[in-house]
Backbone as a ProteinNet text record, in pm:
[ID]
protein_1_A
[PRIMARY]
MEATGSVVETEGQELPSDRVADLVEYIVCGLVDDEGAVSLDVTDGEEGALIEVTCSEQDAGRVIGRKGRTIKAIRTLARALGQRVGTAVEVEVVG
[TERTIARY]
-2633.1	-2653.2	-2587.2	-2423.6	-2308.5	-2229.1	-2239.1	-2167	-1960.9	-1951.4	-1810.8	-1675	-1664.2	-1530.9	-1381	-1338.9	-1178	-1136.2	-1231.2	-1146.7	-1274.8	-1146.3	-1246.9	-1337.2	-1413.5	-1473.6	-1520.2	-1495.9	-1516.2	-1712.7	-1671	-1788.3	-1864.6	-2028.2	-2130.6	-2144.3	-2019.2	-2009.5	-2034.8	-2137.3	-2138.3	-2089.1	-2028.3	-1965.5	-2056.7	-2085.7	-2161.4	-2156.5	-2051.6	-2110.3	-2120.9	-2197.5	-2232.4	-2374.5	-2438.7	-2591.7	-2606	-2506.6	-2566.1	-2576.1	-2391.6	-2418.4	-2527	-2621.6	-2720.3	-2878.8	-2908.5	-2948	-2924.4	-2786.7	-2743.7	-2780.3	-2776.5	-2819.8	-2979.8	-3061.1	-3172.1	-3274.3	-3182.1	-3213.8	-3196.3	-3029.1	-3011.6	-3092.4	-3136.6	-3171	-3366.6	-3406.3	-3550.5	-3511.3	-3409.4	-3416.2	-3350.1	-3274.1	-3191	-3289.5	-3344.7	-3416	-3297.2	-3195.3	-3113.5	-3042.8	-3119.5	-3028.8	-2959.9	-2966.3	-2844.6	-2673.4	-2699.6	-2555.4	-2514.8	-2605.4	-2541.5	-2433.4	-2358.4	-2285.6	-2224.4	-2187	-2138.6	-1987.7	-1911.7	-1754	-1698.5	-1738.9	-1709.6	-1581.6	-1531.8	-1407.4	-1384.9	-1366.3	-1347.7	-1207.1	-1142.7	-1064	-1073.3	-978.4	-947.2	-1045.1	-1099	-1168.7	-1279.3	-1359.3	-1505.8	-1426.4	-1583.2	-1616.2	-1629.6	-1587	-1593.3	-1702.1	-1830.1	-1890.2	-1921.1	-1847.6	-1872.1	-1982.9	-2018.5	-2157	-2133.3	-2114.3	-2126	-2271.4	-2264.1	-2449.2	-2320.4	-2505.3	-2478.2	-2469.9	-2432.2	-2400.1	-2514.4	-2664.7	-2804.9	-2847	-2806.7	-2924	-2819.4	-2702.8	-2567.7	-2647.5	-2699.3	-2824	-2892.8	-2966	-3060.5	-3014.7	-2933.2	-2838.4	-2833.8	-2754.1	-2713.7	-2770.2	-2898.9	-3020.4	-2979.3	-3109	-3041.8	-2923	-2829.8	-2773.1	-2714	-2745	-2699.1	-2740.6	-2858.6	-2941.5	-3024.7	-2969.2	-3056.1	-2925.4	-2801.7	-2639.9	-2602.3	-2699.7	-2648.6	-2801.8	-2979.4	-3002.1	-2951.7	-2922.3	-2864.9	-2702	-2667.6	-2489.1	-2548.4	-2698.7	-2710.4	-2788.4	-2851	-2882.7	-2795.4	-2696	-2618.7	-2479.4	-2502.9	-2423.9	-2510.8	-2633.1	-2669.7	-2722.8	-2763.3	-2690.8	-2600.7	-2484.5	-2335.3	-2292.8	-2361.3	-2389.6	-2441.4	-2589	-2615	-2567.6	-2502.3	-2418.6	-2265.6	-2229.1	-2091.2	-1939.9	-2019	-1948.1	-1960	-1806.2	-1835.4	-1874.7	-1931.4	-1953.7	-1973.1	-1815	-1889.4	-1928.6	-2055.5	-2053.3	-2045.2	-1999.4	-1941.1	-2008.2	-2104	-2083.9	-1996.4	-1949.8	-1880.9	-1918.9	-1942	-2093.1	-2032.7
4905.1	4820.3	4759.9	4774.1	4636.6	4588.4	4493.4	4351.3	4320.2	4372.1	4312.4	4234.6	4135.7	4047	4065.8	4015.7	4015.4	3866.9	3761.7	3613.1	3660.3	3608.1	3631.6	3491.8	3484.5	3389.5	3322.5	3221.8	3125.2	3221.3	3232.6	3246.9	3108.3	3204.8	3115.6	2988.7	3087.3	2996.4	3054.1	3087	3104.1	3056.7	3186.7	3123.1	3122.5	2959.6	2925.1	3103.1	3191.5	3322.4	3431.7	3402.8	3447.5	3534.2	3396	3354.1	3437.7	3401.3	3502.3	3680.3	3639.6	3881.8	3855.3	3740.5	3855.5	3858.6	3744.9	3762.5	3877.8	3847	4005.9	4202.6	4165.6	4299.1	4263.6	4199	4220.5	4252	4200.3	4248.3	4362.6	4409.2	4586.1	4720.9	4599.2	4732.9	4743.8	4619.2	4584.7	4754.3	4799.6	4887.7	4989.1	5018.1	5181.8	5173.5	5308.9	5471.6	5489.5	5495.2	5549.3	5429.8	5312.2	5203.4	5238.1	5325.4	5318.3	5356.6	5378	5411.1	5301.6	5164.6	5032	4929.5	4900.7	4856.2	4703.3	4620.2	4509.9	4476.6	4465.3	4374	4250.7	4135.4	4023.2	4011.5	3963.7	3830.6	3696.5	3616.6	3518.8	3472	3369.4	3283.3	3166	3108.8	3065.9	2948	2969.6	3041.3	3005.7	3093.6	3134.3	3232.4	3357.6	3465.8	3639.2	3679.2	3801.9	3895.9	3961.2	4044.9	4155.9	4283.9	4368.8	4480.4	4524	4619.2	4721.1	4835.3	4992	5063.2	5173.4	5205.8	5339	5433.4	5569.5	5606.1	5684.1	5711.7	5720	5753.9	5786	5647.8	5536.2	5426.6	5286.6	5334.3	5286.5	5153.2	5304.6	5248.8	5192.8	5185.8	5133	4940.1	5004.6	4805.7	4716.6	4852.1	4756.9	4793.7	4839.7	4782.7	4826.5	4857.8	4874	4799.9	4809.4	4743.8	4652.1	4636.5	4616	4493.8	4423.9	4305.9	4321.4	4419.5	4368	4338.6	4399.2	4293.2	4146	4142.6	4007.6	3913	3962.9	3888.7	3863.7	3994.2	3948.4	3880.2	3875.4	3748	3591.8	3592.3	3433.6	3368	3488.5	3401	3388.3	3482.8	3426.9	3335.8	3314	3226.9	3110.4	3103.2	2935.3	2905.4	3020.1	3002.2	2980.9	3027.6	2959.2	2837.6	2776.2	2667.6	2595.9	2655	2561.6	2529.1	2679.3	2594.9	2573.5	2504.3	2522.2	2578.1	2748.1	2814.2	2893	2961.2	2999.5	3126.8	3232.3	3343.6	3452.7	3554.2	3703.1	3812.9	3877.3	4015.5	4158.6	4212.5	4311.9	4482.9	4621.7	4660.4	4798	4893.4	4952	5079.7	5173.6	5301.9	5335.9
1024.4	1046.8	1053.1	989.4	979.3	1016.7	995.1	1088.5	982.6	1073	974.7	1147.8	1002.3	1051.9	1052.9	1040.1	1050.1	1029.7	993.7	947.1	803.4	706.7	575	597.4	452.7	462.9	345.5	332.2	204.1	135.3	21.9	-92.3	-66.5	12.5	43.1	168.9	251.7	367	466.2	554.1	657.9	754.8	905.1	1014.3	1124	1202.8	1296.7	1371.2	1404.2	1455.5	1382.4	1304.2	1182.6	1233.7	1262.3	1294.8	1431.1	1537.9	1651.8	1609.1	1572.1	1514.5	1484.6	1345	1346	1440.2	1572.3	1661.3	1712.6	1729.4	1871.2	1757	1632.2	1581.3	1594.4	1552.5	1590	1674.1	1816.9	1927.4	1975.2	1961.5	1993.8	1867.5	1803.6	1702.1	1647.7	1835.1	1835	1930.2	2048.9	2175.6	2153.6	2099.8	2004.5	1944.9	1916.9	1903.7	1760.6	1760	1622.5	1532.5	1465.3	1505.7	1312.7	1245.5	1170.1	1260.1	1333.6	1431.7	1507.5	1485.3	1554.4	1444.5	1498.5	1399.4	1537.3	1447.1	1519.1	1355.2	1540	1530.5	1544.7	1495.3	1500.8	1491.7	1562.4	1592	1596.6	1505.6	1497.3	1575.7	1705.2	1717.1	1742.1	1789.8	1811.3	1974.9	2012	2142	2155.6	2043.9	1997.7	1949.2	1912.1	1821.4	1989.5	1948.9	1998.1	2055.5	2035.6	1974.7	1951.4	1919.4	2002.7	1887.7	2023.6	1945.2	1955.9	1858.9	1881.7	1851.5	1885.8	1903.9	1986.8	1965.2	2000.7	2105.5	2193.8	2307.8	2424	2324.1	2463.9	2401.4	2328.6	2305.3	2410.1	2488.8	2541.6	2617.5	2731.6	2766.7	2815.4	2730.4	2646.8	2642	2577.9	2569.4	2669.8	2777.3	2892.4	2982.5	2994.8	3098	3258.7	3286.6	3463.8	3554.5	3591.8	3633.9	3570.9	3454.7	3332.6	3253.5	3307.5	3279.4	3147.5	3127.1	2935.4	2876.1	2879.2	2854.8	2900	3006.3	3083.1	2967.9	2972.7	2836.4	2713	2727	2548.5	2521.9	2653.2	2615.1	2634	2775.1	2761.4	2630.9	2565.4	2428.2	2325.2	2263.1	2236.1	2280.6	2362.2	2398	2401	2423.5	2444.5	2180.9	2161.8	2015.1	2013.4	2012	1980	2023.2	2171.2	2189.6	2073.9	2011.4	1949.7	1781.4	1719.1	1670.8	1624.3	1729.4	1822.1	1798.6	1871	1944.1	2017.6	2090.8	2233.2	2180.6	2203.5	2217.5	2308.4	2322.1	2396.8	2311.1	2413.6	2380.9	2457.5	2415.1	2459.5	2398.5	2451.1	2422.7	2398.9	2336.1	2230.7	2237.9	2390	2335.8	2227.9
[MASK]
+++++++++++++++++++++++++++++++++++++++++++++++++++++++++++++++++++++++++++++++++++++++++++++++

């Protein structure tokens, strides 16, 4: 379970996308069997943040869900929190 970002943070200051990434990580870790294989790559840009979730092949199906319902729900929650903290967010699963 590690979150990495492409933008360097200033000391002691948390980016808005970090709060959203924490939520996504919490949800995904609750769904998967192998929590150690879960990692997030957060890329902050001018238009918003991209959160790429990497997990094991077996757990990718659980994260995506039937007909994509689970990942759609995760994206909805991430976007809602993103609006509250003032950033646009997109979540992708990288099996």
